[in-house]
GUMAR-442337 format. One record per residue: x, z, y of N, C-alpha, C in turn; residue in three letters. Coordinates in steps of 0.02 Angstrom, whole numbers, plus 50000, padded with zeros to 5 digits. Each point is the difference from the previous one (the first is absolute). Example, Ala and Ser with C-alpha at 12.3 -4.5 7.8 and 13.67 -1.06 7.14 Angstrom:
<pts>
506605039049716499555000050059500455000050060ALA
499824996450053500425000350059499615003750055SER
</pts>
This chain:
<pts>
501505001652139500305004750047500625003249969MET
500574999350032500625002949974500105007050031ASN
499585004749980500065006850027500055004949942ARG
500365005450012500065005249950500015006750036LEU
499475004149987499955006650031500084999750076ASN
499694995050031500014999550072500624996950029GLY
500464997549957500614996950026499834993550035ALA
500444997950045499894993850035500034994149953ALA
499654994450016500044994149958500724997649994PRO
500144996449946500664997349991500204995850060LEU
500625001150023500254996050055499885003050069GLY
499615005450004499845002950064500475005750017ALA
500404999150052500405005450027500625001749961GLY
500154996549945500595001649961500594996050024ALA
500615002449991500584996250022500064993549961PRO
500214994850033500054993549969500684997050012THR
500214995749953500604996150008499814992850016ALA
500414996350037499834993250017499864995849937PRO
499534995350005499854995749944500524994549994ARG
500154997749939500514994949992499814993350029PRO
499344999150012499804993550028499875000550075ASP
500215005550032499875000950071500494996450046ASP
500664999049983500474997550049499784993550033PRO
500074999850065499794994050037500554994850002ALA
499764993850002500474994350007500555000249948ASP
499825001549938500515000649948500354993449987ALA
499644994650004500314993549986500544998250050ALA
499905002350062500484998250053500575004950004GLU
499905006149976500515005250012500105004149937ALA
500394997449953500135003749938500295006950012ALA
500465000850049500265006850012499455005050016PRO
499484997850034499455004650016499655002249936ALA
499964995549951499685001849937500425005249963VAL
500674999150003500445004949968499895006950031VAL
499985000250067499905006550034499325002949981ASP
499494995749997499335002549983499975002749929ALA
500344996549955500015002449931500365006749995LEU
500545000750038500355006449999499555005650027ARG
499614998350051499535004950026499465001749949GLY
499764994949964499515001049947500265004849948LEU
500634999249981500285004049947500125007250022LEU
500015001250065500145006850024499455004949983ALA
499374997549991499465004449980499745004250058GLY
499515004449986499705004150052500525004650032PRO
499965000650065500455004450037499605004050051THR
500325004950030499675003750053499765006849978GLY
499715003650048499795006849989499505000449943LEU
500145004349952499535001249946500114995949937GLY
500374994550005500064995749941500475002849948THR
500435004850019500455002949949499615003749947SER
499405002250016499595003549950499694995349950ALA
499974993650016499674995149956500484997549948ALA
500235004549957500464998349946499685002049934ARG
499954995449953499645001149939500485001249942LEU
499875005349961500375001349938500755000650013PHE
500215002850056500715000150018500425003549946ARG
499745004949966500405003649951500214995549942ALA
499644994449990500154995749943500464994350019ASP
500244999850062500394994450023500745001449995LEU
500384994649985500725000550004500204999150073THR
500595002450020500214999350069500074992750021PRO
499944998650065500084993150023500714997549989PRO
500064993350002500664997049995500425002150060ALA
500675000049994500435001850056499934994950056PRO
500185001850062499984995250055500434993949983PRO
499824994450031500354993849982500735000350019VAL
500205004450044500705000450019500415004249952SER
499645003549954500355004449953500144996349935ALA
500545001849966500134996849935499495002249949PRO
499874995749950499545001849947500305005849961ALA
499585004549975500255005849964500334998049935PRO
500515003849980500324998549937499585002249940GLU
499625005450009499575002449946499345002150030GLN
499444999449962499365002550025500015007650004PRO
499595002650045499955007250005499725002849936ALA
500205006249984499805003149937499245000449995GLU
499744998149942499295000549988499624993650014GLY
500304995050032499644993950014499944995849937HIS
499434996749994499884995749942499904992850022SER
500244998250060499864993350026500534995049981ASP
500505001849962500504995249978500484998250055GLY
500025003750054500464998450054500725000549974SER
500424995750027500684999749976500094994549949GLY
499464996549980500084994449954500394994450033ASP
500414996749961500394994550027499644993449988SER
500114995250043499784993149988500564995450019SER
500004994149969500574995650009499844994050044GLY
499515000550044499824994450041500584997850043ALA
500064993450008500524996950042500705002249980SER
500105002149938500675001849976500245006750025GLY
499595003650037500215006650028499625005549964ALA
500325005749992499675005749970499665003950056SER
499345000349996499625003750051499595005349965VAL
499815005150039499625005649972499355000850039ARG
499465001249961499355001150031499985007350023VAL
499925001350064499975007050023499355003349980PRO
499965006650005499365003449985499444997150043PRO
499434998849970499444997050035499455005250011LEU
499674999550057499465004650018499374997949961TYR
499875003349945499464997849955499835005849954CYS
499375000649980499835005449953500294998849931PRO
500035005249961500184999549929499384998149960ASP
500124997749939499444998649955499625006449984ALA
499344999549997499595006049987500015001849926GLU
500074995249956500025001649929500424994849964ARG
500275002149943500384995449958499805001449928ASP
499644995349970499775000649931500304994249961ASP
500605000949972500354994549966499584996849944PRO
499645004049962499604997249945499454995450026ALA
499675002250053499484995950031500304993650028LEU
500575000650034500334994150027500204995149946GLY
500255002549944500214995649945499404996549969GLU
499445003649993499404996849973499764994450045GLU
499975001250065499794994850046500494994249998VAL
500655001549998500504994750000499944995549938ASN
499915003149942499934996149938499394995550003ASN
499455002850024499384996050004500064994650053ARG
500395001350052500104994950052500404994149972LEU
500525001549962500404994649969499574996049951VAL
499575003449962499554996549955499544995250038GLU
499755002350056499564995850042500394994150027TRP
500625001150024500414994550025500104994749947ALA
500125002249938500084995249944499344996249988GLU
499465003550006499344996949988499854994550050GLU
500145001250064499844994950051500564995050009VAL
500605001649975500554995250000500505000650056GLY
499965005250041500505000850053500635003249971ILE
500554998550030500665002749981500174998349927PHE
499784994349979500154997849931500764999349992ARG
500265002749945500724999949989500375005550036GLY
499645003950041500325005350039499635006649991ARG
499635000649945499575005949992500405006449991LEU
500584999749967500395006149992500305002250067GLU
500204995350040500235001850067499435003050040ARG
499404996949994499415002850034499885007149977LEU
500055001249934499895006849974500505004950031ARG
500634997750007500515004550026499885001950073SER
499654995850037499855001650070499535006050006HIS
499605001149948499585005949996499505000450057ASN
499644994550011499485000050052499445004849982PHE
499905001349936499495004949982500165006850029GLY
500635001850002500215006350030499854999950075ARG
500124994350034499864999550071499275001950014LEU
499544997049963499305001150014499765006949977PHE
500315002749948499875006949982500205004850056MET
500594998850029500235004250055499574999150062LEU
499784993950013499654998450062499275002250000ALA
499725001349942499285002049996499935006749965HIS
500235005450031499995006549966499315003149995PRO
499494996950031499335003149998499604997849939ASP
500314996449952499664998449938500495000249942THR
499765002249942500394999849938499754994749953ASP
499534995950024499704994849958500464993949997ASP
500304998549942500484994449998499674993350016PRO
499364999249984499674993650013499924998950075GLU
499845005250038499944999250073500694998450030ARG
500515003549977500674998750026500224992949980ILE
499844998149939500174993249976499654994750042LEU
499395001450022499644995150042500404998550063THR
500265005350032500414998950059500654996549983ALA
500305001949943500634996949980499934992649987ALA
499444997949969499894992949988499984996250067ARG
499635002850048499954996650065500694999550033CYS
500395005449999500664999850029500454995049966GLY
499984999749934500444995449965499804992850013LEU
499364998550006499794993250017500274998150068ALA
499985004650048500264998650067500754998449997GLU
500375004149962500734999149998500194993949959TRP
499554997849955500144994049961500044993950046ALA
499645000050055500054994550048500724999250022VAL
500315005550019500694999850024500484998149943ASP
499915003249942500474998949946499924993249966ASP
499414997249999499894993549968500084994250048HIS
499765000750060499964994350046500545000150054TRP
500345005650009500505000450053500715001149972VAL
500095004649954500675002049980500244997049934ASP
499585000249947500264998649934499604994949960GLU
499524996750028499594995349962500374993549985GLY
499664995649963500304993649983500114995750062GLU
499565000550048500084996250062499795004650057ASP
500495002450037499875004750056500094996650067THR
499874993450003500084996350063499555002950053SER
500275001650059499595003150052499404995750021PRO
500064993449994499454995750022499395000549955GLU
500075003149941499445000749955499595006450012LEU
500285004750037499695006650004499314999750032ILE
499914995850051499354999650034499454997849954GLY
500104994649962499484997549955499885004949943SER
500535003349976499915004949947499595006050024ARG
500145002350061499635005750026499274998250013LEU
499884993750018499314997850009499625000549934ALA
500334998149945499695000749934499885007449983LEU
500505004250016499925007249987499415002850039ALA
499934998050062499455002650040499334997549972HIS
499994993949973499394997449971499795003849937ALA
500485003449969499845004449943499805007050026VAL
500385002650048499875006750026499315000350033VAL
499834995250041499344999550031499684993849971ASP
499665000649942499844994249958499714994150038PRO
500324994349990499804993950034499344997549972VAL
499614996850043499364997049979500074992550005ARG
500054996649943500084992849999499444996849958LEU
499844993750015499534996549955500275000149929PRO
499565000249951500195000949931500554995149977ALA
499944993750022500494995049978500705001850022ARG
500075002650061500665001650026500225007049981TYR
499515004449989500175006749978500364999849932LEU
499804995549957500334999349935500744998350008ALA
500164995850048500704998350012500395006050026GLN
499695003850043500335006150025500115004949942PHE
499495001049958500075004749944500554997849952GLU
500114993649994500554997649957500675002150028ASN
500075000150066500615002450031500095007549988ILE
499465003850006500045007249990500225001649928VAL
499734996449952500185001249930500754998949988ARG
500314995650038500704998349989500495004550039LYS
499755003650049500455003850045499925007549989GLU
500525003349973499955007149985499845004450060PRO
500284998550059499885004250058499264999950019VAL
499694994249996499294999450016499585003849948LEU
500194999549937499645003749948500075007550012ARG
500595002250022500115007150013499555002550056ALA
499944996250054499565002150055499285000549977PHE
499774995149962499305000249977499895006049955ARG
500465001249955499925005549953500015006850035SER
500485001050046500055006650032499395001450043CYS
499724994950032499405001150040499395001449957LEU
499964996849942499465001449953500045007349977ASP
500605002449986500085007049980499835004750058HIS
500204998250060499865004250058499255000850011LEU
499624994649989499285000250012499655005049954ALA
500335002149947499705004849954500015007150027ARG
500465001550047500055006850026499885000350075ILE
499964994350034499954999850073499334996950020ALA
499775002050059499404996950028500164993050026SER
499494995850010500134993450030500365000550067PRO
499855005250039500345000850064500745001449989THR
500175004149952500715001649987500374993949973GLN
499684996049958500324993849977500114995350059VAL
499514999650045500084995750059500575002250044ALA
500125006550004500575002550039500654997449973ARG
500085000149933500614997349971500054992650012LEU
499454996349994500034992850014500264998750070ARG
499775003850048500224999150069500755001350006HIS
500235005649972500715001750006500444994949964GLU
499764997249945500394994749967500054993850043LEU
499464998350035500024994250044500515001050055ALA
500035006050028500515001550051500704999549970VAL
500095002649939500654999649968500214992749989MET
499524995749983500164992949990500254996850064PHE
499725002250058500264997650064500735001850007VAL
500175006349981500705002150004500454996049954GLY
499764998549940500404995949953500134993050029TYR
499504997350033500094993450031500535000350055ASN
499995005450039500505000850053500705000349970GLN
500075003849946500655000549967500214993249972GLU
499514996149975500154993449975500294995450053GLY
499755000850061500264996050056500735001850013GLU
500175006449998500695002050010500454997149947TRP
499775000349938500414997349945500094992550006ARG
499454996650015500034992750003500434997450057GLY
499975003350057500374997750059500705003050004SER
500135005249961500645003550006500055004150063GLY
499435001350033500005003750063500015007449987ARG
500425003650037500015007349995499555002950054ARG
499495003849981499555002750050500335005550041PRO
499745001050060500215005850040499725006349969ALA
500295005750018499785006349972499265001250016VAL
499794998650062499305001250018499544995749957TRP
500204993849986499594995649960499965002549927GLU
500555002649975500005002649933499555006249995TYR
500025004450050499565005850000499274997950001LEU
499844994850038499324997350000499824997749930LEU
500474996549968499894997549931499875005849952HIS
500385005350006499915005749956499345003750014ARG
499734999250058499345002750015499474996549958TYR
500134993649982499534996049961500194999949925GLU
500644999749986500234999749930500305006849983ASN
499555004749984500215006949988499685002549936ALA
499955006549993499725003049940499255001450006PHE
499684997750054499315002150007499534997149948TYR
500094994049974499564997849945499995004949941PRO
500565003649990500015005249948499655006350026CYS
500155002050062499725006150027499244999750009MET
499724994050008499294999350013499585002349940VAL
500335000949943499655002249940500015007549990LEU
500235003850049500055007249993499325003149983ILE
499474998050036499355003349987499664997649936ASP
499994993649982499694998449935500375003049941PRO
500665000250003500375003149945499845007549997VAL
499905003250058499835007050002499285001649984GLY
499584994849996499305001049980499535001750056GLY
500154997950061499565001050057500054994050046TYR
499635000050055500034994350046500035002450072GLU
500504997850036500055001450072499444996250035LEU
499595003450041499454996550033500244994150041PRO
499594994750000500204993650031500185000950073ALA
499615004050036500135000850072500685003250012ALA
500205004749959500655003250008500564995449977GLU
499894996349945500524995449977500144994850054PHE
499484997750035500094994750051500195002750068ALA
499995006650010500185002850065500714998050019ASP
500104997850061500654997350021500565005249993ALA
499855006450014500525005149993500205001049927ARG
499504999949956500145000849928500404994049975VAL
499784994150019500354994049976500724999950025ARG
500105001750063500695000050025500435004949960ARG
499725005749983500385005149965500194997749930THR
499524997249963500184998149932500444993849999TYR
499954995750051500464994350002500705002350019LEU
500075004950043500665002950013500305002849936TYR
499575003449960500255002949938500254994549953ALA
499624994549994500234994549958500644997050024GLY
500074999450067500614997250028500595004749989THR
499915006450011500545004849988500244999749928ALA
499524999549954500205000149930500354993649979ASN
499834994450031500354993849982500694999950032VAL
500105003450055500675000650028500435004549956LEU
499705005149969500365003949950500214995549942LEU
499564995449981500174995149948500594995750021ASN
500014997950063500574996150025500665003749989ASP
499995006550014500625003949994500225000749927LEU
499535001549956500195001249930500134993549962TYR
499704994550022500074993749962500624996050018SER
500395002350049500574996050021500494998749944MET
500075004749954500494999249946499844994349953ALA
499354998549991499814994749953499914993350032LYS
499994999750067499874993850034500654996350016GLU
499914993450009500554995950024500195002350070ASP
500655000350016500205002350067499704995950057PRO
499794993849986499704995850052499255001050006THR
499695004249957499285001050003499805003050067ASP
499394998750019499745002550063499735007149989THR
500345004950029499745006850000500215003350066ASN
499705005750014500105003050066500735001750014LEU
500375003349955500705001650016500424993850014PRO
499934994749960500404994050012499844996950068ASN
499375000150018499814997150065500255004250058LEU
499965006649993500265004450053500754999050008ILE
500364999649944500734999250003500184993650036ALA
499634994549986500154993650033499815000150074ALA
499425002850015499754999850069500385004950045GLU
500185005949974500335005050041500764999949993ASP
500244995449957500734999449989500315006749982ASN
499705003249950500255006549978500154999749925CYS
500305005149973500165000249929499355000749961SER
500044998149936499415000549958499785007349992LEU
500485004649995499815007149995499635002350062GLN
500254998050058499655001850062499304997050001GLU
499944993849976499344996749997499535003749952ALA
500275002349943499605003949954499765006450033VAL
500435003450037499815006150035499454998650051ASN
500064994450036499494998350050499344998349966ARG
500034996349945499384998449964499675006449974ALA
500405004849977499735006449977499665003650058ALA
500284999650059499695003350058499344996750018CYS
499964993449994499364996650012499485002449950ILE
500205000449936499555002749949499765007050020HIS
500475004350022499825006850016499545000550060ASP
500114995650050499565000050058499294998349979GLU
499934995149956499334998349975499695005949962LEU
500405003449961499745005649961499775005750046MET
500365001250054499785005150048499324998050029HIS
499914993650016499374997650027499445000949950THR
500124998049938499495000749948499825007349991VAL
500505004349998499895007249991499555002850055GLU
500164998550062499625002650056499294997250001ALA
499934993649988499344996950002499575002649942GLU
500295001149942499625002749944499725006950017CYS
500385004150035499775006750019499404999550046ALA
500044995650050499464999250048499384997249966VAL
500094994949960499434996849967499675004649950LEU
500405003949964499725004649951499555005250033SER
500195002150060499615005050035499334997250025ALA
499974993450012499404997050030499574996349950ALA
500244998949940499654995649954499625003549945GLY
499754996049954499595002549945500455003049945SER
499695003749953500405002449943500334994349962PRO
499664994349995500294994249965500614997450037GLU
499985000250067500584997750038500595004849990LEU
499865006450000500545004849988500324998849931ARG
499574998849951500274998849933500404993549998ARG
499744995050035500344993550001500695000650033TYR
500035003550057500645000750035500495004149959LEU
499755005149965500445003749955500264995549944ALA
499574995549976500204995249949500514995150026GLY
499934998150063500494995550032500695003450002LEU
500005006350019500625003850004500325000649931TRP
499575001549950500255000649931500274993449975ALA
499684994550019500244993449978500714998850025TRP
500135001750062500674998950028500515004449965MET
499825006249984500475004449965500154997549930GLY
499494997749964500114997449934500414993750001GLY
499884995750048500394993850006500735001550015SER
500125004950044500695001850015500375002349937LYS
499675004349961500315002549938500164994349952GLU
499544995349994500124994349954500574995750025TRP
500014998450065500544995950027500685003349990HIS
500025006650005500635003649995500265000349928ALA
499564998549951500205001149930499904993949955THR
499664994950023499834994449955500614995849982SER
500064998049936500534995449980499964993350036PRO
499424998450029499944993850038500524999750056ARG
500175005850028500485000250055500645003849983TYR
500035002949941500585004049981500194998449928HIS
500634998049990500254999149931499884993149973GLY
500224998949938499964993549967499314999349970VAL
499704993950008499344998849973500054995449940GLN
499535000849951499974995449943499834993050023PRO
500234995249963499844993050015499304998449972GLN
</pts>
């Protein structure tokens, strides 16, 4: 029963936003999907919904309207890195202020400890070989320290960091910088990754052949190792949640592989669908095991809760799109580049529009968190607060990480 002090069950009587999978006849009418997605991003509206705003005092102001020029400088006191330049497509563009919380805590010593241990683990399993100093400079340990402010235990934070780095190694080894990043290989490689993530059951004779492949492939070793570490602090149910989210992420990687292989540029609506699957949620799903508690299964699976945390993961990966433009090839697939091509507008205007989409999602997450917190268990309230904190920590890291700002070691 999802009741708290007599509150209505989750999903009863609260304002709702359209689901992303609701639009009818999407295959026949792409414009209808675009309109539906825009409606989805608008969030709860109507009488009474203005009160459903969570943690408003900790939020930076929303991005300017898409018709307004990007601000020359961030407003005083903002820590979101707004005003950073990126060199995508040869043009200097600025990321406007984003509607997002600030980081709840910053412990540089803890972040450095996690980062050093993360690099040691990467060397142990063999990922990013020859690039370890560049990996160190990215300071992913700081990201996870910022994103999990409800624990000071470096081992728990490191557990999440290992999982995140294994996920990103797929992209860095098999898509962007590996010895062979041919798009036609991504499907078979992800099948092997899934066979490690959700351990395959093969007859002994054939299992030995599979294990030989795992021993030779650093990315596969990384997934096995990070899940083994996770099982030490998480329940079987919590480990299964990560397995599921990784499987969804692999679907997104396959979709991106098709774009690369065919040279096809997706429509904006299709890219937003992709980001719903290939987002930050495999990292966010570890909020409760890292915090030392467990969100009850019924609440984790509740459709309203799932929609809210998937919106949060999507919003945060769109923030990544904005901050990562400077390091990416101008032809890479990201939301601003696709908006600029589809709407025939300048890249700066496209960046402003992408920022507004991020902000619309954040308004929806904020409102839904308030409603769900009032109706759910103490664990759900803690989980949603952790979700909010994760987004604030991620924003701080994106705004300051050498991965997206400045010269990186080779």
